[in-house]
C-alpha positions as CSV (number, residue, x, y, z in Angstrom):
1,M,66.1,-123.0,179.7
2,S,68.0,-120.1,178.9
3,G,69.2,-119.9,175.5
4,D,72.8,-119.9,176.0
5,L,72.5,-123.2,178.0
6,K,72.7,-126.7,176.2
7,A,71.5,-130.4,177.5
8,S,75.4,-131.1,176.5
9,D,76.7,-129.0,179.2
10,A,75.6,-131.5,182.1
11,K,77.4,-134.2,183.3
12,V,77.8,-137.1,185.9
13,I,80.2,-136.2,188.7
14,S,79.5,-139.4,190.7
15,T,77.1,-142.2,191.6
16,Q,76.6,-144.2,194.5
17,P,73.8,-146.6,196.0
18,L,70.6,-145.4,196.9
19,M,68.9,-146.5,200.0
20,I,65.0,-147.4,200.1
21,K,64.2,-144.7,202.5
22,D,65.8,-142.3,200.7
23,A,64.0,-143.1,197.2
24,R,61.7,-140.3,195.8
25,W,60.8,-141.5,192.2
26,T,61.4,-145.4,192.3
27,K,61.1,-148.5,194.3
28,L,62.6,-152.0,194.0
29,V,60.3,-154.8,194.4
30,L,61.0,-158.9,194.5
31,T,58.2,-161.1,193.2
32,T,57.4,-164.8,193.7
33,Y,55.5,-166.3,191.0
34,T,54.9,-169.8,189.7
35,D,56.2,-170.6,186.4
36,P,54.0,-172.7,184.0
37,L,55.4,-176.2,185.5
38,G,54.4,-174.8,188.8
39,K,58.0,-174.2,190.2
40,E,58.0,-171.2,192.5
41,R,60.5,-168.8,191.2
42,T,61.2,-164.8,192.2
43,W,62.0,-161.8,190.1
44,E,63.6,-158.4,191.0
45,S,62.2,-155.5,189.5
46,A,61.5,-151.7,189.8
47,E,58.6,-150.0,190.3
48,R,57.4,-145.9,189.9
49,S,56.2,-144.4,193.4
50,T,54.4,-141.5,191.2
51,R,51.7,-143.0,189.4
52,P,48.4,-141.3,190.4
53,K,45.8,-143.4,192.5
54,N,43.1,-144.0,189.9
55,S,45.6,-143.7,186.8
56,P,46.2,-146.7,184.4
57,I,49.0,-145.2,183.5
58,D,52.6,-143.5,184.4
59,G,53.1,-140.9,181.8
60,V,52.5,-140.3,178.2
61,G,54.8,-139.9,175.0
62,I,53.8,-137.6,172.4
63,V,53.8,-137.8,168.6
64,A,53.3,-134.1,167.5
65,I,53.8,-133.8,164.0
66,L,54.6,-130.4,162.3
67,Q,53.0,-129.7,159.0
68,K,55.6,-127.7,156.9
69,P,55.7,-126.4,153.3
70,S,58.6,-129.1,152.7
71,G,56.5,-131.8,154.4
72,P,55.1,-133.4,158.0
73,E,58.3,-133.0,160.5
74,L,58.2,-134.9,164.1
75,L,58.7,-133.1,166.9
76,L,61.8,-133.9,169.0
77,Q,64.0,-132.9,172.0
78,K,67.4,-133.3,173.3
79,Q,67.7,-133.9,177.0
80,F,70.4,-135.1,179.1
81,R,69.5,-138.4,181.0
82,P,71.7,-139.2,184.3
83,P,71.5,-142.8,184.2
84,I,73.3,-143.2,181.0
85,N,75.3,-139.9,181.2
86,K,74.3,-138.9,177.6
87,V,72.0,-136.6,175.4
88,V,69.2,-138.5,174.7
89,I,66.7,-137.8,171.4
90,E,63.2,-138.2,172.9
91,V,59.5,-137.3,172.0
92,P,58.2,-134.7,174.7
93,A,57.1,-137.1,177.1
94,G,55.9,-136.6,181.0
95,L,54.3,-138.1,183.9
96,V,50.5,-138.0,184.4
97,D,48.8,-135.5,187.3
98,E,46.3,-136.9,189.3
99,G,42.6,-136.3,187.7
100,E,44.5,-136.3,184.2
101,N,43.7,-138.5,181.3
102,A,46.4,-139.3,178.8
103,E,44.9,-137.0,176.1
104,E,45.1,-133.8,178.6
105,S,48.3,-134.8,180.0
106,A,50.1,-135.1,176.6
107,V,48.3,-131.5,175.6
108,R,49.9,-130.0,178.8
109,E,53.3,-131.5,178.7
110,L,53.7,-130.4,175.0
111,R,53.0,-126.8,175.8
112,E,55.4,-126.9,179.0
113,E,58.3,-128.6,177.4
114,T,57.7,-127.1,173.9
115,G,55.7,-124.6,173.9
116,Y,53.2,-125.8,170.9
117,V,49.8,-125.6,171.5
118,G,47.7,-128.5,169.8
119,V,44.8,-131.0,170.0
120,A,45.0,-134.7,170.9
121,D,43.2,-136.8,168.2
122,E,44.4,-140.2,169.0
123,V,45.6,-142.3,171.9
124,S,47.9,-145.8,171.3
125,P,47.1,-148.9,173.6
126,V,48.7,-148.8,177.2
127,M,52.7,-149.6,176.1
128,F,55.3,-151.1,178.7
129,N,58.4,-149.5,178.4
130,D,60.7,-152.4,179.7
131,P,58.7,-155.1,181.6
132,G,61.6,-157.1,182.0
133,F,62.3,-154.6,184.6
134,C,60.1,-152.4,185.7
135,N,56.4,-151.8,185.3
136,T,56.5,-148.1,184.1
137,N,53.8,-147.8,181.3
138,L,52.4,-145.1,179.2
139,N,49.8,-143.9,176.3
140,M,51.5,-142.9,173.1
141,V,49.1,-139.9,172.2
142,H,49.3,-138.0,168.7
143,I,48.6,-134.3,168.9
144,N,48.0,-132.2,165.8
145,V,49.5,-128.8,165.9
146,D,48.3,-126.0,163.8
147,M,51.4,-124.2,162.3
148,S,49.3,-121.2,161.6
149,L,48.0,-120.5,165.2
150,P,49.9,-117.3,166.5
151,E,51.0,-119.0,169.8
152,N,53.1,-121.7,167.4
153,Q,54.7,-119.0,166.2
154,N,55.8,-117.3,169.4
155,L,56.8,-120.2,171.4
156,K,56.6,-119.9,175.1
157,P,57.8,-123.1,176.9
158,E,57.1,-123.5,180.9
159,L,60.0,-125.5,182.0
160,E,60.7,-126.3,185.4
161,E,64.0,-125.1,187.0
162,N,65.5,-128.5,186.5
163,E,64.6,-129.1,182.9
164,F,67.1,-128.2,180.0
165,I,65.5,-129.3,176.9
166,E,66.2,-128.2,173.4
167,V,63.4,-128.7,171.0
168,F,63.9,-129.3,167.3
169,S,62.1,-131.2,164.5
170,I,63.0,-134.0,161.7
171,P,61.4,-134.9,158.5
172,L,59.3,-138.1,158.9
173,K,60.6,-139.3,155.6
174,T,64.7,-139.2,156.7
175,L,63.6,-140.1,160.4
176,H,65.5,-143.4,160.2
177,A,68.4,-142.0,158.7
178,E,68.9,-139.1,161.1
179,C,68.6,-141.4,163.9
180,K,71.4,-143.3,162.8
181,R,73.5,-139.8,162.2
182,L,72.5,-138.8,165.6
183,E,73.9,-142.1,167.0
184,A,77.2,-141.3,165.2
185,D,77.1,-138.0,166.7
186,G,77.2,-139.5,170.1
187,Y,73.7,-138.6,171.4
188,A,71.3,-141.7,172.5
189,I,68.1,-142.8,170.7
190,D,65.0,-143.2,173.1
191,A,63.2,-146.4,172.2
192,R,60.2,-144.7,171.2
193,V,61.9,-142.5,168.9
194,G,63.8,-145.4,167.4
195,T,60.8,-147.8,167.4
196,L,58.6,-145.0,165.3
197,A,61.7,-144.9,162.9
198,E,61.9,-148.7,162.5
199,G,58.1,-148.3,161.7
200,I,58.6,-145.8,159.1
201,E,61.3,-147.9,157.5
202,V,59.6,-151.2,157.8
203,A,56.4,-149.7,155.7
204,R,58.9,-148.0,153.4
205,R,60.8,-151.3,152.5
206,W,57.5,-153.5,152.7
207,R,55.3,-150.7,150.9
208,L,52.6,-150.8,153.2
209,Q,50.2,-148.3,152.7
């Protein structure tokens, strides 16, 4: 993204129904199932059309912690999302490529979207984003970022021509409050960021170790 462009410069100009034959990334599905009483029911849902054939996941979310003298900070980004017509506060994330595992995908996506180079050291269980609506899933991958490396001093993201991403970081200890502030400023909070913030707040309130 050019340095003089911002995610907030984007806007929705129209919406219209999408014909199934024209859908590139998703498809609608009608599932017939039986409930615990044996009654037959149906359920409308969406599926991604992009999951690699032998992959158990669609994508990855990335928990990249930057170790700074003032304390650990979570790497975040601002990205315009047309379905909600808002700039969203997100963790770096992306779809897995054919032949990639979660760790490889996360390291690649982090480098491409933010310029940071890191090493994956933990992978979450498979997580489903909205199982009442779609089958989309992902692994959250924790990545260590060594801030002393030269490549992490002179960042060189490799964004695609349709990606406009602003990268920033927030101290972990203030993430919950910052999410509230950002929402008040008009940003939408991605569920992965919000859930992480809620987890930190629960741990603080209940003095979990």
